C-alpha positions as CSV (number, residue, x, y, z in Angstrom):
1,M,-5.7,-9.3,100.3
2,K,-4.0,-5.4,99.6
3,H,-2.4,-6.9,96.5
4,L,-5.2,-8.3,95.0
5,N,-7.3,-5.2,95.7
6,S,-4.9,-3.4,94.1
7,L,-4.6,-5.4,91.0
8,F,-8.3,-5.1,90.5
9,I,-8.6,-1.3,91.1
10,I,-5.4,0.5,90.3
11,L,-3.2,-1.2,87.7
12,M,-4.9,0.5,85.1
13,F,-4.7,-2.2,82.7
14,L,-6.0,-5.1,84.1
15,V,-8.2,-8.3,82.8
16,S,-10.7,-7.6,86.2
17,G,-10.7,-4.3,86.1
18,N,-12.1,-4.1,82.6
19,L,-14.5,-6.9,83.2
20,L,-13.2,-9.8,81.2
21,A,-15.1,-13.3,81.9
22,Q,-15.3,-16.5,80.7
23,P,-18.6,-17.9,79.2
24,L,-21.3,-18.9,81.2
25,N,-23.4,-22.4,80.9
26,K,-26.6,-23.6,82.8
27,A,-25.7,-26.0,85.3
28,T,-26.9,-27.7,88.6
29,T,-26.5,-25.9,91.6
30,A,-23.5,-28.0,92.9
31,S,-21.6,-27.8,89.5
32,L,-22.4,-23.8,89.6
33,I,-20.5,-23.5,92.9
34,D,-17.4,-25.7,91.9
35,A,-17.4,-23.8,88.9
36,A,-17.5,-20.3,90.9
37,D,-14.8,-21.6,93.2
38,I,-12.7,-22.2,90.2
39,A,-13.4,-18.8,88.8
40,F,-12.8,-17.2,92.5
41,E,-9.4,-18.7,92.9
42,E,-8.4,-17.5,89.2
43,R,-9.8,-14.3,90.4
44,D,-12.4,-13.9,87.9
45,Y,-14.7,-12.4,89.9
46,Y,-17.4,-11.7,87.5
47,N,-17.9,-15.3,86.5
48,A,-17.5,-16.3,90.0
49,S,-20.2,-13.7,91.1
50,E,-22.7,-14.6,88.3
51,K,-22.4,-18.4,89.2
52,Y,-22.6,-17.7,93.0
53,K,-25.7,-15.8,92.5
54,E,-27.5,-18.4,90.3
55,A,-26.7,-21.0,93.1
56,Y,-27.8,-18.8,95.9
57,E,-31.3,-18.9,94.3
58,D,-31.7,-22.5,95.6
59,D,-28.9,-22.6,98.2
60,N,-28.8,-19.2,100.1
61,S,-26.2,-20.7,102.7
62,V,-23.7,-18.6,104.5
63,Y,-21.0,-19.7,102.2
64,L,-22.8,-18.6,98.9
65,A,-23.7,-15.2,100.9
66,H,-19.6,-14.8,102.1
67,K,-18.4,-15.6,98.4
68,I,-20.7,-13.2,96.8
69,A,-19.9,-10.4,99.2
70,V,-16.4,-11.0,98.6
71,C,-16.8,-10.8,94.5
72,A,-18.9,-7.9,94.5
73,Y,-16.0,-6.2,97.0
74,E,-13.6,-7.0,94.6
75,M,-15.5,-5.8,91.9
76,R,-16.3,-2.5,93.8
77,D,-20.1,-2.9,93.5
78,Y,-20.1,-1.6,96.9
79,I,-23.7,-1.5,97.5
80,R,-24.1,-5.3,96.9
81,A,-21.1,-6.2,98.9
82,E,-22.6,-4.4,101.5
83,R,-25.8,-5.9,101.1
84,Y,-24.6,-9.3,101.3
85,F,-22.2,-8.6,103.8
86,T,-24.9,-7.6,105.9
87,R,-26.7,-11.2,105.4
88,L,-23.6,-12.8,106.3
89,V,-23.3,-11.3,109.5
90,K,-26.8,-11.9,110.4
91,K,-26.7,-15.8,109.5
92,D,-23.4,-16.7,110.6
93,R,-24.1,-16.4,114.2
94,K,-20.9,-18.9,114.9
95,K,-18.7,-17.1,112.6
96,Q,-17.8,-19.8,110.5
97,Q,-17.3,-17.6,107.6
98,Y,-17.0,-14.4,109.2
99,T,-13.0,-13.8,109.5
100,K,-11.3,-10.7,110.2
101,E,-10.4,-9.9,106.6
102,I,-14.3,-10.1,105.9
103,R,-14.8,-7.7,109.0
104,Y,-12.4,-5.6,107.4
105,Q,-14.0,-5.4,104.0
106,Y,-17.5,-5.1,105.2
107,A,-16.3,-1.8,107.0
108,R,-14.7,-0.6,104.0
109,S,-18.1,-1.2,101.8
110,L,-20.0,0.7,104.3
111,K,-17.4,3.6,103.9
112,M,-17.4,3.4,100.3
113,N,-21.5,3.9,100.5
114,E,-20.9,7.0,102.6
115,K,-22.3,5.1,105.9
116,Y,-19.4,6.5,107.9
117,D,-20.7,6.0,111.3
118,E,-21.7,2.4,110.9
119,A,-18.3,2.0,109.2
120,I,-16.7,3.2,112.1
121,E,-18.3,0.9,114.3
122,Q,-17.3,-2.0,112.5
123,F,-13.7,-0.8,112.3
124,N,-13.9,-0.6,116.3
125,L,-15.2,-4.0,116.6
126,L,-12.3,-5.1,114.3
127,I,-9.8,-3.6,116.5
128,G,-11.1,-5.3,119.7
129,E,-11.1,-8.7,117.8
130,T,-7.9,-8.9,116.1
131,E,-4.4,-9.6,117.3
132,D,-3.0,-8.7,113.5
133,P,-1.2,-5.5,114.3
134,K,-1.1,-4.9,110.5
135,L,-5.1,-5.2,110.2
136,K,-5.4,-2.8,113.4
137,E,-3.2,-0.1,111.9
138,L,-5.5,-0.3,108.7
139,A,-8.4,0.0,110.6
140,K,-7.3,2.9,112.5
141,L,-6.3,4.8,109.3
142,E,-10.0,4.0,107.8
143,I,-11.5,5.5,111.0
144,S,-8.9,8.3,110.5
145,G,-10.6,9.3,107.1
146,A,-14.0,8.4,107.8
147,D,-14.1,10.9,110.9
148,M,-12.6,13.5,108.3
149,A,-15.1,12.6,105.9
150,K,-18.1,13.6,108.2
151,D,-16.7,17.2,109.1
152,M,-15.5,18.1,105.4
153,V,-17.4,20.4,103.5
154,E,-17.1,20.9,99.6
155,T,-14.3,22.3,98.1
156,L,-15.3,26.0,97.2
157,G,-15.6,26.9,93.3
158,L,-15.1,23.5,92.3
159,S,-17.3,22.1,89.6
160,V,-16.9,18.5,88.7
161,K,-18.4,16.9,85.4
162,N,-18.6,13.4,83.8
163,A,-16.9,14.0,80.5
164,G,-19.2,12.2,78.5
165,R,-20.3,9.1,76.3
166,S,-17.8,10.6,73.5
167,V,-15.1,9.5,76.2
168,N,-16.5,7.3,78.7
169,S,-17.9,3.8,78.2
170,K,-19.5,1.3,80.5
171,T,-16.1,-0.2,81.2
172,S,-13.0,1.8,82.8
173,E,-11.2,5.0,81.4
174,Y,-7.9,6.1,82.8
175,S,-5.1,8.5,82.7
176,P,-6.2,11.5,81.0
177,V,-3.8,13.9,79.7
178,L,-4.1,16.8,77.9
179,S,-2.0,18.2,75.3
180,P,-0.1,21.4,75.7
181,D,-2.5,23.4,73.5
182,G,-5.3,22.1,75.4
183,E,-7.0,20.9,72.0
184,T,-6.3,17.0,72.2
185,L,-7.0,14.7,75.2
186,Y,-5.2,11.4,75.6
187,F,-6.3,8.6,77.9
188,S,-6.6,4.7,77.9
189,A,-9.2,2.3,77.6
190,M,-10.4,-0.7,76.0
191,E,-12.6,-0.8,72.6
192,A,-15.4,-2.8,74.6
193,D,-18.4,-1.0,75.9
194,D,-19.5,-3.6,78.3
195,V,-18.2,-6.9,79.7
196,V,-16.0,-9.1,77.2
197,I,-16.6,-12.5,77.5
198,L,-13.5,-14.5,76.7
199,D,-15.1,-17.6,74.7
200,G,-12.7,-17.4,72.0
201,T,-14.7,-15.1,69.9
202,E,-14.3,-12.0,71.6
203,E,-12.4,-9.1,69.6
204,D,-9.4,-7.2,70.2
205,Y,-9.8,-6.6,74.3
206,Y,-6.3,-5.0,75.0
207,M,-6.1,-1.4,76.7
208,K,-5.1,1.0,74.2
209,I,-4.3,4.7,74.0
210,F,-7.1,6.9,72.7
211,Q,-7.2,10.6,71.6
212,S,-10.3,12.7,71.6
213,K,-10.2,16.4,69.7
214,K,-12.1,19.3,71.4
215,K,-15.2,20.7,69.8
216,G,-16.6,23.7,71.5
217,N,-17.0,22.7,75.0
218,Q,-17.3,19.2,74.2
219,W,-14.9,16.1,73.7
220,G,-15.3,14.6,70.3
221,K,-15.3,10.9,69.6
222,R,-12.5,8.8,70.8
223,E,-9.9,7.3,68.3
224,A,-7.2,4.8,69.2
225,L,-3.6,5.7,68.3
226,D,-2.0,3.7,65.6
227,Y,0.3,0.4,65.8
228,L,3.4,2.6,66.6
229,V,2.0,3.2,70.1
230,N,-0.6,0.9,70.6
231,R,1.1,-2.3,69.8
232,E,-0.6,-5.9,69.4
233,D,-1.0,-8.0,72.2
234,Y,-0.1,-5.6,74.9
235,H,-2.0,-3.4,77.0
236,T,-0.8,0.3,76.4
237,G,-1.9,2.9,78.8
238,N,-1.0,5.7,81.4
239,P,0.0,8.2,78.4
240,A,2.3,11.5,79.7
241,I,3.0,14.6,77.5
242,S,6.2,16.8,77.7
243,P,5.6,20.3,78.3
244,D,7.1,21.0,74.6
245,G,4.3,18.4,73.5
246,Q,6.9,16.8,71.5
247,R,7.4,13.4,73.4
248,M,4.6,10.6,74.9
249,Y,5.6,8.5,77.9
250,F,3.3,5.6,78.3
251,T,3.3,2.0,79.6
252,R,3.1,-1.5,77.9
253,S,2.4,-4.3,79.9
254,Q,1.6,-7.9,79.6
255,L,-0.4,-10.5,81.9
256,E,-0.1,-13.8,83.0
257,G,-3.4,-15.3,83.8
258,S,-4.7,-12.5,86.0
259,Y,-1.4,-11.1,87.2
260,V,0.5,-8.6,85.4
261,S,3.9,-10.0,84.8
262,E,5.5,-6.8,83.1
263,S,5.0,-3.2,82.9
264,K,7.4,-1.4,81.4
265,I,7.4,2.6,80.4
266,Y,8.2,3.7,76.7
267,V,8.8,7.0,74.8
268,C,7.8,8.1,71.1
269,T,8.4,11.5,69.8
270,R,6.2,13.6,67.7
271,N,6.7,14.0,63.7
272,D,5.1,15.5,60.8
273,E,2.7,12.6,60.4
274,G,1.8,12.0,64.2
275,W,3.6,9.9,66.7
276,G,6.8,7.9,65.8
277,A,7.9,4.4,67.0
278,A,8.5,4.0,70.6
279,H,11.6,2.6,72.6
280,E,12.1,1.5,75.9
281,L,13.5,4.0,78.6
282,V,16.6,3.4,79.9
283,G,17.4,3.5,83.7
284,I,13.8,3.2,84.9
285,N,12.4,-0.2,83.6
286,G,13.5,-3.6,85.3
287,T,12.2,-6.8,86.5
288,H,9.9,-4.5,88.9
289,L,6.8,-3.0,87.5
290,A,7.1,0.7,86.6
291,K,4.3,2.8,85.4
292,H,2.3,6.2,85.9
293,P,5.2,8.3,84.3
294,V,4.6,12.1,84.1
295,V,7.1,14.9,83.6
296,G,8.5,17.4,86.3
297,E,11.1,19.2,87.5
298,L,13.6,19.0,90.7
299,F,16.6,21.0,91.4
300,G,16.3,22.7,87.8
301,R,16.3,19.6,86.1
302,E,13.7,17.7,84.1
303,V,12.6,14.6,86.0
304,L,10.4,11.7,85.3
305,F,8.0,10.9,88.3
306,F,6.5,7.2,88.0
307,T,5.2,4.9,90.4
308,S,6.8,1.3,90.7
309,N,6.7,-1.7,93.2
310,M,10.7,-2.2,93.0
311,D,12.9,-3.4,96.0
312,G,13.7,-1.0,98.6
313,G,10.3,1.0,98.8
314,Y,8.3,1.4,101.7
315,G,5.2,-0.8,100.8
316,G,2.9,-1.4,98.1
317,F,3.6,1.1,95.0
318,D,5.8,4.0,95.7
319,I,6.3,7.1,93.6
320,Y,9.8,7.6,92.3
321,Y,11.7,10.2,90.3
322,A,14.7,10.0,87.9
323,T,16.2,12.8,86.5
324,R,16.7,13.1,82.4
325,K,20.1,12.6,81.0
326,G,19.3,12.2,77.2
327,D,16.7,10.9,74.8
328,G,15.0,7.7,76.7
329,V,18.0,7.8,79.2
330,F,17.6,8.3,83.0
331,A,19.4,8.4,86.0
332,D,18.8,6.0,88.8
333,P,15.3,6.3,90.3
334,V,15.1,7.9,93.4
335,N,12.2,7.4,96.1
336,L,10.3,10.4,97.3
337,G,10.4,9.2,101.0
338,P,8.1,8.7,103.7
339,K,6.4,12.0,103.7
340,I,4.7,11.0,100.5
341,N,5.2,7.0,100.6
342,T,3.8,4.5,103.0
343,K,3.0,1.1,103.7
344,S,0.1,1.2,101.2
345,D,-0.4,2.3,97.7
346,E,0.7,5.7,96.0
347,E,-0.6,6.0,92.5
348,T,-0.9,8.3,89.5
349,P,1.4,11.4,90.3
350,F,0.9,14.4,88.7
351,Y,3.4,17.5,88.7
352,W,2.2,21.2,88.3
353,D,4.4,24.3,88.9
354,G,6.1,22.7,92.1
355,E,3.0,21.1,93.3
356,L,3.0,17.1,93.4
357,Y,-0.4,15.7,93.2
358,F,-1.1,11.7,93.7
359,S,-3.7,9.5,95.0
360,S,-3.1,7.3,98.0
361,T,-4.5,4.4,100.2
362,G,-1.8,5.0,103.0
363,H,-2.9,8.7,104.1
364,P,-6.4,9.4,105.6
365,G,-9.0,9.6,102.9
366,I,-12.8,10.1,102.8
367,G,-12.8,6.7,100.1
368,G,-10.6,4.4,99.1
369,F,-8.1,6.1,96.9
370,D,-7.8,10.1,97.5
371,I,-6.1,12.7,95.7
372,F,-3.4,14.4,97.9
373,K,-1.1,17.6,97.1
374,S,2.4,18.2,98.4
375,T,4.4,21.4,97.5
376,W,8.4,21.2,96.8
377,D,10.3,23.9,98.5
378,G,13.3,23.5,97.0
379,T,14.9,20.9,99.4
380,G,12.0,18.7,100.5
381,W,8.1,18.0,100.1
382,S,5.7,19.3,102.6
383,I,3.1,16.9,104.4
384,P,0.7,15.8,102.0
385,A,-2.7,17.4,102.0
386,N,-6.1,15.7,101.3
387,M,-7.6,17.6,98.1
388,G,-11.1,17.5,99.9
389,Q,-14.6,16.7,98.8
390,G,-15.5,17.5,95.2
391,Y,-11.9,16.2,94.0
392,N,-12.5,13.2,96.3
393,S,-15.5,11.2,96.7
394,P,-16.4,7.9,98.8
395,V,-15.1,5.6,96.3
396,D,-11.8,5.9,94.4
397,D,-10.1,9.1,92.8
398,L,-7.1,9.3,90.8
399,Y,-5.2,10.3,87.8
400,F,-5.6,14.2,88.6
401,H,-4.3,16.6,85.8
402,L,-4.3,20.3,85.7
403,D,-4.3,22.6,82.5
404,E,-1.4,25.0,82.0
405,A,-3.2,27.7,83.8
406,G,-4.4,25.7,86.6
407,E,-7.9,26.5,86.6
408,N,-9.6,23.4,84.5
409,G,-8.6,19.7,84.7
410,F,-9.1,15.9,84.6
411,L,-9.6,13.3,87.1
412,V,-10.6,9.8,87.0
413,S,-13.4,8.1,89.6
414,N,-15.8,5.4,89.9
415,R,-18.1,7.6,91.8
416,V,-21.8,7.9,91.5
417,E,-22.5,10.7,89.2
418,D,-24.9,12.3,86.9
419,G,-23.8,10.6,83.5
420,A,-21.7,8.0,84.8
421,R,-22.1,4.4,83.5
422,S,-20.8,1.1,85.2
423,A,-20.9,-2.3,83.4
424,V,-21.5,-4.1,87.0
425,G,-23.2,-2.0,89.9
426,K,-22.7,1.5,90.0
427,T,-19.3,2.0,91.2
428,C,-17.5,-0.9,89.4
429,C,-16.0,1.0,86.6
430,N,-13.8,4.2,86.4
431,D,-15.1,7.5,84.4
432,I,-13.0,10.5,83.3
433,Y,-14.3,13.7,84.8
434,T,-13.5,17.2,84.0
435,F,-13.0,19.7,86.7
436,S,-13.0,23.8,87.0
437,I,-12.2,25.9,89.3
438,T,-14.0,29.3,90.1
439,K,-12.1,31.3,92.5
440,V,-14.1,32.9,95.4
441,M,-13.0,36.7,95.3
442,A,-13.8,39.3,98.2
443,S,-13.3,43.2,98.6
444,M,-14.3,45.8,100.6
445,V,-15.2,49.5,99.7
446,V,-15.0,51.6,103.0
447,A,-16.5,55.3,102.9
448,S,-15.6,57.9,105.3
449,L,-17.8,60.0,107.0
450,A,-18.3,63.0,109.4
451,E,-21.2,64.4,110.8
452,K,-23.0,62.3,108.3
453,K,-21.2,64.2,105.3
454,P,-18.4,62.9,103.2
455,L,-14.9,63.1,104.5
456,T,-12.1,63.0,102.0
457,G,-8.4,62.6,102.6
458,T,-8.8,60.2,105.4
459,D,-5.9,57.4,105.7
460,V,-7.7,54.0,106.0
461,Q,-5.6,51.2,107.2
462,L,-6.6,47.4,106.5
463,I,-5.1,45.2,109.2
464,D,-5.2,41.4,109.2
465,I,-5.6,40.3,112.6
466,S,-6.4,36.5,111.9
467,E,-4.7,34.1,114.6
468,K,-3.1,32.0,111.8
469,R,-0.1,33.8,109.5
470,P,-1.5,37.5,109.5
471,K,-0.6,39.5,106.8
472,D,1.0,43.0,106.5
473,P,-1.3,45.8,106.9
474,V,-2.4,48.0,103.6
475,S,-2.8,51.7,103.6
476,K,-4.8,53.7,101.4
477,N,-5.8,57.4,101.4
478,S,-9.2,58.8,100.3
479,A,-7.7,61.6,98.6
480,Q,-9.8,61.8,95.5
481,G,-13.2,61.2,97.4
482,N,-14.3,59.7,100.6
483,K,-14.0,55.6,99.6
484,V,-11.3,53.2,99.2
485,A,-11.2,49.8,98.2
486,F,-9.5,46.6,99.4
487,E,-8.9,43.5,98.1
488,L,-9.6,40.6,100.6
489,E,-8.5,37.1,101.0
490,Q,-10.3,33.9,102.0
491,D,-10.9,32.8,105.8
492,R,-9.2,36.0,107.4
493,V,-10.3,38.4,110.1
494,Y,-9.8,42.1,109.4
495,R,-9.8,45.5,111.3
496,I,-9.8,48.6,109.6
497,I,-8.9,51.9,111.0
498,G,-9.7,55.6,109.7
499,T,-7.5,58.6,110.9
500,R,-7.6,61.9,109.8
501,E,-5.7,65.0,111.3
502,G,-8.5,66.9,113.6
503,Y,-10.5,64.0,114.0
504,Y,-10.9,61.4,116.6
505,P,-10.1,57.7,114.6
506,D,-12.7,55.2,114.3
507,T,-12.6,51.2,113.6
508,I,-14.6,48.3,112.2
509,E,-14.2,44.8,111.9
510,M,-15.3,42.3,109.8
511,N,-14.2,38.8,108.3
512,T,-14.4,36.5,105.2
513,I,-14.6,33.3,107.2
514,G,-16.9,30.5,105.4
515,L,-17.0,32.8,102.3
516,K,-18.9,30.5,99.5
517,E,-19.0,32.9,96.5
518,T,-17.8,36.2,95.4
519,K,-18.8,39.5,97.3
520,E,-18.0,43.0,97.9
521,F,-18.2,44.3,101.5
522,T,-19.2,47.7,102.4
523,G,-18.2,49.4,105.5
524,T,-18.6,52.8,107.1
525,L,-16.2,54.8,109.4
526,N,-17.9,57.6,111.3
527,L,-14.9,60.1,112.2
528,K,-15.9,62.7,115.0
529,P,-14.5,66.2,115.0
530,I,-11.9,66.9,117.9
531,P,-13.3,70.2,119.7
532,K,-11.0,72.9,119.3
533,P,-9.1,73.1,122.6
534,P,-9.6,76.5,124.6
535,E,-7.4,79.4,124.6
536,P,-4.2,78.0,126.8
537,E,-3.9,79.7,130.2
538,P,-0.7,81.6,130.4
539,E,2.0,79.3,131.4
540,P,3.0,79.5,135.3
541,E,6.1,81.8,135.8
542,I,7.5,80.0,138.9
543,E,7.2,76.4,137.5
544,D,7.4,75.2,133.9
545,T,5.2,72.1,134.0
546,F,5.9,70.9,130.3
547,E,9.4,69.9,128.8
548,T,10.4,71.1,125.1
549,Y,12.2,68.8,123.1
550,T,13.6,69.4,119.5
551,I,14.2,67.0,116.6
552,D,16.9,64.6,116.7
553,Q,17.1,64.9,120.6
554,P,16.5,61.7,122.5
555,I,13.6,61.1,124.6
556,E,13.5,58.4,127.0
557,L,10.3,56.5,128.0
558,K,11.5,55.8,131.6
559,N,8.6,53.5,132.4
560,V,8.8,50.6,129.4
561,F,10.1,47.8,130.8
562,F,10.2,44.0,129.5
563,V,10.2,40.6,131.4
564,F,13.5,39.4,131.7
565,D,15.0,37.9,128.7
566,D,12.0,38.3,126.7
567,I,9.8,40.7,124.6
568,E,6.7,40.7,127.1
569,F,5.9,43.9,128.7
570,I,5.6,44.2,132.5
571,P,2.5,45.4,133.8
572,G,2.2,49.8,133.4
573,S,4.6,49.7,130.7
574,E,2.1,50.4,128.3
575,N,1.3,53.8,129.9
576,D,4.5,55.4,128.7
577,L,3.6,53.9,125.1
578,Q,0.0,55.5,125.5
579,I,2.3,58.6,125.5
580,M,3.7,57.9,122.2
581,L,0.4,56.8,120.8
582,D,-1.1,60.4,122.0
583,L,1.9,62.0,120.3
584,M,1.8,60.0,116.9
585,N,-2.0,61.2,116.9
586,Q,-1.5,64.7,118.0
587,Y,1.5,65.1,115.2
588,P,0.4,63.0,112.2
589,D,3.0,64.2,110.1
590,M,5.8,63.1,113.0
591,K,8.1,60.4,112.1
592,I,10.2,58.8,114.6
593,E,13.1,56.3,115.3
594,L,12.5,54.0,118.3
595,Y,15.4,52.4,120.4
596,S,15.9,49.8,122.7
597,H,19.0,49.6,124.9
598,T,20.3,46.9,127.0
599,D,23.0,46.7,129.7
600,S,26.0,45.1,129.1
601,R,25.1,41.5,131.0
602,G,25.2,38.9,128.6
603,R,27.0,38.4,124.9
604,D,27.2,41.3,122.6
605,K,24.8,39.7,119.6
606,Y,22.5,38.1,121.7
607,N,21.6,41.7,123.5
608,Q,21.7,43.3,120.0
609,D,18.9,40.6,118.7
610,L,17.1,40.8,122.2
611,S,16.7,44.7,121.8
612,Q,16.0,44.8,118.2
613,R,13.1,42.3,119.3
614,R,12.1,44.7,121.7
615,A,12.1,47.8,119.9
616,S,9.7,45.6,117.2
617,A,7.4,44.7,119.8
618,S,7.1,48.4,120.9
619,K,6.6,49.4,117.4
620,R,3.8,46.7,116.8
621,W,2.1,47.8,119.9
622,L,1.5,51.2,118.1
623,V,0.7,49.9,114.8
624,Q,-2.0,47.8,115.9
625,R,-3.6,50.7,117.5
626,G,-3.7,52.7,114.1
627,V,-0.2,54.1,113.7
628,S,1.1,53.8,110.0
629,P,4.2,51.4,110.2
630,T,5.7,53.7,107.9
631,R,6.2,56.4,110.5
632,I,8.0,54.7,112.7
633,R,11.6,52.8,112.5
634,A,12.8,50.4,115.2
635,I,15.9,50.2,116.0
636,G,17.9,47.8,118.5
637,K,20.8,49.2,119.9
638,G,21.6,46.3,122.3
639,E,24.6,47.3,124.8
640,T,26.4,49.7,122.2
641,E,25.5,52.9,124.3
642,I,26.3,52.2,127.6
643,R,25.9,55.6,130.0
644,N,27.9,55.1,132.7
645,R,31.1,52.9,133.6
646,C,29.0,49.6,133.7
647,T,30.6,48.0,130.2
648,N,31.7,44.5,129.7
649,G,33.7,43.1,132.3
650,V,33.1,45.6,135.2
651,K,31.1,44.7,138.3
652,C,28.3,47.0,138.9
653,S,25.2,46.8,141.1
654,D,21.6,46.1,139.5
655,E,20.6,49.9,139.7
656,E,23.8,50.9,138.1
657,H,22.8,48.5,135.2
658,L,19.0,49.4,135.3
659,F,20.4,52.7,134.4
660,N,21.4,51.6,130.7
661,R,18.0,49.4,130.2
662,R,16.0,52.1,128.8
663,T,13.3,52.8,125.5
664,E,14.0,56.1,123.5
665,F,12.9,57.8,120.5
666,K,13.2,60.7,118.6
667,I,11.7,63.1,115.7
668,V,13.2,62.3,112.9
669,E,10.5,64.0,110.5
670,G,7.6,66.3,110.9
671,P,7.6,69.1,113.9
672,T,11.1,70.6,114.8
673,T,10.0,70.7,118.7
674,I,7.2,69.2,120.6
675,R,6.0,69.6,124.5
676,I,5.5,66.9,126.7
677,E,4.2,67.4,130.3
678,K,7.0,66.1,132.9
679,Q,5.0,64.7,135.2
680,R,3.9,62.2,132.3
681,L,7.6,61.3,131.7
682,R,8.2,60.9,135.4
683,K,9.7,57.7,136.6
684,K,7.3,55.3,138.7
685,D,8.5,53.0,141.5
């Protein structure tokens, strides 16, 4: 079933896909059914459907409902398919015609008509009925896609429109590709604008490559390329243009009956008069089918991506690449592997700036073929991501293509949309669609006030506190006024902290989650003046309660401890870190170096790494509370500064080792001396 469906929907140069048919003649009901059965076996679903429907007027049997439903399904007329599948279910109580494959087609028809809950119900029934592991696997895949579709929202900033009647007809169009200058659109289609009846009088019905010139914001009337590209008696399609605009790759295909017997990739070059004569590629073609070429780059070399059903793949059509060696000569094809390719079909690849776009029925999708994206990291491909609603629809979406700027592009779909026309039903045939991407922008203007009056010179820090991959903090100073502006990213959570000498800091939080349109946020930091301290009382003559420290003098925080072999603070450790925070706020021009030491137990390198992570954890604690990261340098000392005899190999008690595990800081810029209350630095049990 998968093979037949693929031929009809996706080979892009098929008789059935473009609705070629034999002539009809009026006959008796019995002869109509006989003729329809013959057409059905030959996969002439259009003629078979017309004859079955005519016979159904006199004989509304289960058999005819079954055949009409399957014909409609194969022609992607999903509204009619669902209607007749429903009749079949109601009439065929004994399930004489109701096979497991029919249940699968019925469920997919419901899914294509956006009836996801009903589709899931039918797929679950199928899983309970069938013992076929492949059919169960397909049903589970479809359920995953239907569940995803119910929760999916429209892609932000995306506008998709039908390319118009100068490009599209009632039959199918395929493989849109833009010239590098953006002025010419190439694509493949037939000359016919409706169903072609093969009665000996039909005109040229072969697939050809057309071009359409841009006229303002519209595309001009399409024109077929000449005989040097569109060779007589061949189906020609799937054009792809090299980045320099000088080479065009495309396919030439032949049919035997309703089957594609040959599909090979060719290349031609541009000259002063247009596209020159084509020649077959060396290294890619063979007895297998090769199609959908597109130029890309891997490992610093130009490659050609394409799809093929050659032996050794993962199932159906897979995506391959071959490295270009010279004019029309390529190295052996390489399969893109199981992250991209599945047991089902992967088709219509497109490469743009390190990203591979393709369509698949083997990854969970909201329709039939969905468009996916995978990113190349220099050594491998990321797990493909569904492009979402807008790019994808409940039916088939293929041939994703971007312009050089990455802001406009094309795709091919049989979706129900304004301007779409279809020779049979509403979803039989493909149209070319244009799309544009309007980026949703977000920014924030933060004003600083003190006692309801503008406050200049405020240090404002924007901190990303999102749970997933937070960004680095950004700091600005309102030296020229009381306002600063920040650029924001979508779906992020932010904390904004304002600090100024002589004022208590203030904090506000905001987020851009679910933002659907460009927006400028505003926020106000209200900083309250710190009251001037009273005149200091004379220091006691008997006991000095403060310790004075000078620049470059290590100051030990005696109560900062970590969980063994970890960077998590032991409860109570934050008390000494609060001392650090108070000092940083008290001396806003002070910069420090923050050290973490370990004892000698464990390997030297491991202790070095552990101490660095602990120093960084202490710094992060301070930064999250408003201290600029530029004021702190976190340094892990490991076991390089042991303070007693307990070096490597020396047996010591736990108390002696504890003497070496410490957190220290010293002033490197700012005040030359500071005073800290002795009681605060006292070690606690």
